[in-house]
N, C-alpha and C positions, 0 to 999 in steps of 0.2 A: 779064439774069441777075444774081442777087444776088451781091455780093462775099462773101468768107469772113467778114468782120466782120458784115455784115448777116445772114448765115446763123446765126451764133452768137447774135446778139441775138434773132432770131426764135425760135430754139430755146429760149433762156432764157425768153422770154415764154410759150412753150408749157409749159415745166417748171413755171413759177410758177402758171399758170392751171389745170393739171391735177394739181398737187400731186405731182410726180414726184421731188422731192428725197429722197435716201436718207441718213438719219442713221446714223452709226457711233459707237461708244462705246469709249473706251480707259480701262481701270481705273486708278485711283490707289491705290497700296498705302499703308497706314499702318504704318510700321515698328514703332511702339510697341504698336499693338493687334494686329499680325500679322493684319490683315484688310483687305478692300477698303474704303477710306474713301469713295470715290465714283467718278464717271466724268466724263471730259471728253467733251462732245458735239462731234463734227466732222461735216462734211457732204460729200456727194458728189452729183454729177449721176447720171442714169441710166446703168447699165452699157452700154457700147458707144457712148455719146454722146461727141461731141467736147468736151463740157463736164463729163465725168465727174470730172476732176481739179479740186479746189477753186480752184487758182490761175486756171485758165481760166474757171471759173464766175464768180468774183468780178470778174475782169477784164472779162468780158462785161457784168456788171451795172454796172460803172463807165462803160463806153462807152454803155450804154443809159440811164444816169441813174436807175437803180432799185436802187442799193446798199442803201438803207434798207428797201425792200420785200423784197429778198432776205434781209437779216438778220432781219427780222421773221418771214418764212416759215421760215427755218432754226430760229429759237427755238421757234416753235410746233410744227413737225414733230418737233424733238428732245424737247420736253417730252411730247408725246403718246406717242412711242415709249418714252421712259423710264418713263412710268406704265404703259403697256400691258404692258411686260415685268416690271413690279413690281421694278425694280432698286432696291437699297438704297443708303443713304448719300446723299451730296450730288451734285448735278448742276452741273458747271462749263460755263457757256455763254459762248462768245466774243462780245464786244461791242466795237465801236469806240467811242472816246471821244465822237465826234460823235453816235453813235446813242443815247447816254444821254439826250439832250434831245429825242429824237423823240417825237411825240405817242402812238405806239403803246405806248411804255413809260411815259409820264408821265400819260396820261389814264385809267388804271385798266383798260385793255384786258387787260394782262398779268395783273393781279390777278384779273380776272373769269375768265380762262382757268385760272389756278391753282385757283380755287374750283371750277370745273367739273371739273377733273381730280382734285381732292382732294389737291393737292400743296402742302404748306406752304412759304411763302416762305423759311423758315430753312433749307431744304434746297437753295436755289439760290445759286450763287456766280457773280456776273457777272465774267467774266475779260476785263480790258481789254487789247487788243492794241495794239502800237506801230506800226501801219501808217498812222496818221493823226495829224498833229500837233495838239496841244491849243491852240486859239486862244482859248478862253473858259474859263480856269481857274476864275474865281469861279462861273460857271454850272455847271461840272462838279462843283465842291465842293458847291454847293447841291443839285444832283441826287443826289449820293451821300448827303447827309443824308436826302433824300426816300426813297431806296431802303432805306437802313439802318433808317430808322424803321418800315419795313414788314417787316423781317426779313431782307432780302437781305444777303449778304456780298460783299466785293469782293476780287478778285485782280488782280495785274498779271503780264503774261507776259514771258518771255525776259529776266530780269534779267541784266545783263552784256553784252547785245547792243549797247547804245548808252548814251549819257549821258542820253537823254530819259527812259528808264524809271527811272533813278536819281532824276531830279527828280520823276517821277510818284510814286515811293515816298515821297519826302519830303513832297510836297504832299497826296497823297490818303490816306496812312496805311491801306493795304489790310490785310485780315485774312490774306491769303495772298500769297506772292510765289513765282513760278516761276523757277528758276535755268535760264538758257540752256544748251542741250545741249552747247555748246562747252566749258563748264567741267566738265561731267559725264562726257563721253566721255573715257576714259583717265585719270580722276582717280586711280585706284589706282596708276598708274605715274608720275604727274607731280606733284612736290612743289609746284610753283608753282600749279597748278590747285587742289590741296588747300588751300593757304593762302588763295587767292582765295575759295573757298567757305567756309572758316573765318571769313574777314572778313565775308562775307555773313551767316553764322550769328550773329556778334556783333551786327551791325546789327539782325537780326531779333529778337534777344532784347531789345534796347533799344526797338524799335518795337512789341513785342507782336504779331509776325507769325509765321505758320507757313510754313516753306519747303517747296516741292515741287521735287524734282530731276527735270528733264525729260531725255528722251533716254538712259535707262539701257538699254544694249544688251548689256553684258557682265556676267557674274556677278561678276567682280572689282570692277567699279565699283559694282554693287549692294551688295556686302559693305562696301566702303569708305564709301559714303553712309550705310548702315545704322549702321556702327560710329561714325561721326562724330556721330550723334544727330540727323540731319536728320529732320524729321517724316514726310514722305511722298515717294514717288517714282513715276514712270511712265516707260514706254518699252517697246521691243520685247521686252526680256527678260521683262517682266511679262506683257504681251500686246499684240498689234497692235490697232489700231482695227478693230472688226468690227461688223456690224449687230446681232448677238446676242452680247453679251459674257458671259464667265464670271461667276457670282455668288459663287464661292469662289476662293481662291488656287489656282493650278495647282501640281502636284507639284514642278516645278523651283524655283518660288519658295519653297514651304514648306521644301524641302531646303536652299536657300540661307539661309533665316532660321534654320534649326537649326544652321548651321555657325558660329555666333557664337563668336568667340574669348573666352577668359576676360577679363573686364573688368579695367581697370587699378586701379580704386579701388572701395571698397564703395559709394560714392555713384553709381557708374555701373552698378550691377547686377552680375550674375555668378552664381556657383554657391555651394553650401554654405550658410552662415548669412546671406548677404547678403539684406536685406529686399527683397521684390518686391511687386507688386500682390496676389499670392496671400497674402502675409503679412498684409495688411490686410483680406482678404476676409471677409465675413460671409454665411453661407448663408441666403438669403431665398427662400422658395418664389415663383417668378414667376407672373405672371398670363397666361393664354392670350389671344391677340389676339381670340379668339372670345367672351371674357367680356364682360358688360355693365358699364355704369357702376355699376349697383346692386351688382354683385358686388365691384367695387373699393371702394366706400364701405363695404360690410360688412366687408371685410378691414381697413380702417383703423379702423372702430369696434370691432372685436374686439381690436385691438392698439394701445393708445394710444402705444406707443413706436415704431411703424412710421411712418416719415416719407416713404418713397418705395416704389413698387412697380414692379419691372421687368416689361416686357411682352415675351413671346416668341411667335414663330411656329414651332412645333415646338420645336427647341432653340436657335434663332437669336434673339438679342435684337433687338428692333425699336423699342423705345421705353421711356420712363420716365414714371410718373405721380407728381406731387408731391401729397402729402396736403393741404397748405394751399391749393394752387391749385384742386384738385378741390372741396374743401369750399366754398371761396369761390364757385365757379361755381354750386353747387347751393344756396347760401344765398338766392338770389333767388327770388321767388315763381314757382311752377309749373315751375321748372327740373327738379326731380326727376321730375315727371310727364311732362315733355316728352322728357327725355334719359336718364332712368334705365335704360330698356330698350334703349338704343342701344349700339353697340360702344364699348368702352373706348378704342379707337384715336382716337375723336373728340377727346378732351381730353388725350391723352398728348403728351409731347415726342418728336417723330419723329426727332430727331437727338441722342440722348443721348451722353455721353462713354463710349466703349467702349475698354477696354484689355485686352491679353493678360496672362495670369497671370505671365508672365516679365518684364513691364515693370518697369524699375527705379524706385526711389523718386525719383531725379532726373528721370527721364522723366515720371513722374506729376506731379511738382511743376511742370515746364515746361508740360505740357498744361493743367493747371488755371490757370496764370498767363496763358496765351494765350487761354483759352476765355472765353465770356460768363460774367458774374458768377453767373448762376443755377446753374451747375455746382458752385459752392462749396457751395451748399445741397443740391443733388440728389445730389452725389457721382458715382460712376462704376460702370459695369458691368464685371465681370471675366469674361473668356472663356478657354477653352482650345480651340485648334484651331477657333475661331469659334463654339463652343457656350457657352451660358450656364453660369456656375459660381456667381456670387454678386455682391454689391455691396460697395463700399467708400465711406468718407466722408472729407471733407477734414480733419476734426478728428483722426482717427487718423493721417492722412498728416502733418499738421503736427507732431504729437507725435513721430512717428518721425524726421522730419527734424531736429528740435531735438536729440533724443538723439544722432543721428549727428554733428551739427555739434559738439556738446560733446565727443564721443569723439574726433573728428578733431583738434580743437584740443588736447586733452589729450596726444595721442600724436605731434604734429608736432614736428620739431626746431626749436627757437627761432631758430637762426642762419640756416638756409636755408629754413625753412617746408616742407621736404620731409617725407614720411611717415617716422616713426621705427620703432623696433623692433617694436612691436605690429602696426601695419599691414603691415610687411614680412612678419612671420611669418604673419599672416592670409592675405596674398596667396599666399605659397608653399603654404600648406595648400589654398587654393582651386585652385591649379594641380595639385596632387597629386590632389585629389578629382576633378578633371575628366579625369584620365588623358590629359593632353596633354604633348607634348614641349616642353621649354624649356631655357634656359641660365641658370644662376645665376652671376653675376659679382661678385666681391668686389674692391673698388677701394680702394687705400690709397696715401697719399703717403709716399714714402721721404724720410728725412732731414728730417722735418717739425719735430721737437722743437728741434734746434739752430737751425733757421731762425726758429722762433717765439721762442726765447729771445734770439737775437741781434738780430733786427729788431723785436721787440715783438709783443704779442698782437694788436694792431690789424692789422698786416701779416699775421699768421698767420690771423686771421679773414678777411681779404680773399682770401687764398690758398684757404681752404676754400670761401668763397662763389663764387670764380671756378671752382673745380672743379665745384661743384654746377651752375652755369650751363652749363659745358661739357658735362657729362653730359646735361643736359636737351636741349641743342642736338644732341648726337651721336645720341641714341636716336630711334626712331620713336615719337612721342607717341601714336600710335594703338594700338600693340601692346606697348610696353615700359614696365615699371614701375620707377621710380627711387625709392630710399629712402636716408635718411641715418641710419646706425647711430649715429653720434656722433663727435665730434672730426674727424679727417681720414679716417674710414672710411665708404664708401658701398657700396650694394648695388643691383645692377640685375638684374631678371628679364626676360630677352629672349625675345620671340616672333618677332622679325625674323629672316628667313633669312640676312641679311648681317651678323649680329651681330659676327663676328670683325673684319671691316673697320671696323665702327663702334668697336670697342675700340682698334684701332690709330690710327684718326682721333683718338680721345680722347687717347691717349698723346702723339701729335705736337702736338696743339693745346695740351695742358697745358705741354709743353716750351717752345713759343713764347711762351705767356703768362708763364711763369716768367722767361724771359729779359727780358721787358719790365718785370719788377718789381724787378730788381737793377741795380746800377751797372755801368759799363764795366769796372771792375777785377775784380769778381766774375765778370762774364760772360767776360772774357778768360781767367781762371784756371779757370773752371768750378766755382768754389766760393769759400770764405772761411775764415779762421781763427776758431774758436770752440770753446767747451767742449763735450765730448761728454756722454753720459748719466752717465759716471763722474766728471765734473768735470775731465777732462783736456783741456788746450788742444791742438787739432790741426786739421788741414785737414778741412773739412766740404764735401761735394759739394752742389751745388744740388739742390733738391727734384725728384724724378722721380716717375713713376707706376708702380705695380705692380698688375696686374690678374690675378687668378686666376679662371678660368672652368671650369665643370663642366657637361657636357651631362647633362640629366636626362631619362631615358626613362620612359614610363608604367610605374607599379608598381615602379620601381627603388628608391624611398625611401618610407618610411612617414610621415615628419613633417618639419616645417620644421627641427627640430633636426639631423636627419641631413644635410639639404641644406646648412645653414649650416656644419656641421662639414666637409663635403667641400669647400665653397668656401673655407673658411679654410685648409685644407691646400694647396689650389691657389694661394692668395694667398701663402703662405709660400714656395712654390717660385718664384713670380714674384719675390719680394723677394730670395731667395737668388741668383737669376741676375743681378739688378741689382748686387748686391754684387761679383759676379765681373767686372763691367765695370771697365775701367781708370778711374782717377780723372780728372776733368776732362772726361768725356764726358757731354753732356746727352742723355738718352734715357729709356728706360723699358722695361718688359717686359710681355708678355702670355703667361701660361702657361695652356695648355688641358689640363685633365685628361682623358685619353682612355682611361684604364684600363678593362678589362672583365675581370671574374673574377679580380682580383688581379694582373694582368699590369702590368709597369712601363710608365709612360707614355713614348712616344717623345719625344726632345728636339725642341723647336721651335726654329727658327732665330730668333736674337735680332735684332731690328730696332733701329736706333739713328738718332737725328736729330743729325747732326753740324753 
């Protein structure tokens, strides 16, 4: 009688011999294009089999000594299913590092299969998994040069799961890096996970890699990953792995994408007058995928200014034809006669850069920076709800970025480098136009002038810079806008639900930092002798913080001027209450304007830091 292990090995050999592997596909969403970027291919054994689960399947293969044969069968089965379903985008195939050197991959067998299927190599991403230690790093690096030279791209899986894949990132320089689900699940509620992923994002920017967040199971985490600017995501919230996956985003995902908060700065996108992909879009009549190469050449000959032609299947973009590449192909003898009547899909780029019309200028610039160089010449396709709208080019994008950078530098505060009055006003107007609820907080240092006069402007500047840093540390950088009006006046536009606690955190933090900036005598007395604004010598209290906050409801105010005026009144109330405190008390005040319809605001309890 066969043992359980022997039974599993026997069943595995039957599965391989009879081609019973079941490929399943999990969509990967591109947050910037608001579309499906591609699919990760996973594998299952036959339904009802003891080897149905992949971990049992691959464990049996290791015991039988046929891991490479199983991997090869998985790749072939997945590619055939991917093509037979006409799935769009890129195909992510799991590959162990040792398998990269296998003859089936290196001897051209895979290339022959791709040619048979009509699947370009630039649509394949080889995803390296960390279940096998790399023992031949030079050999792996040489293999990657081989694959990249043929159009394949490389990804590493589960970044953050261990130190080995950090080394893989450093040594192999992949085009894609997948963030381990541990750091993704719960990221919306975990500040530590958020900063870990932010650090990974910084590394990805340096290494020219696109991040894919795995394991997105909650809408809150989906929203957080999207708003951070991570390129792509996958997980059960988007769709579970299934044999026949969706070709378009599901309604819950589209709804979540539409719930984007108002962006913090113009360079991060947003509403109103902020430039987006649609701003740069040019309406070019696309070419049907049923058209021939002769039709494409005729379009280029009729319009000398036309450099690229988008190709669509119905209303969905599927490729891009470059003028010079096509003409170069047909310049050779008899090429026109041989290929002129064939489909234009033959020579098009099957993986063009596609972006949603709402993609921000910053997102566009990042995508082009990380993309292969030919995208700089071809430009990008602009879509709306996945349908073709037009094309954009990198020249217009660079001109817009330059203009925005000049504008941002012009209006930034020179002391803190925070946005000044113009960006503050623009952001308030964007919030009002979006009809969203927010809180406007006016922050001012009490007793700043005598402190500046007595201790010198350098100490005064240090105090202002300290406050600027404290504000940036206190707010939620994903949701809250910080601006520096000038002098010791700051303005914060809160979208965080716990904004009031953050204000009090700021008051107490500022008091602690002030204590550290004065001597023991001033600290024990709670102040010092100096001239006031009228030039009279008297006791001056140590600097404190006054914050006046106003809840802004949708359609309650018409312009940034009205919001600024209301916040200024609230700030004056906060300063008035500070003056009512006894001298020598180090503290501050947060006054929240809660009036509706002209009613008086209820008095808020004054909190002090003794």
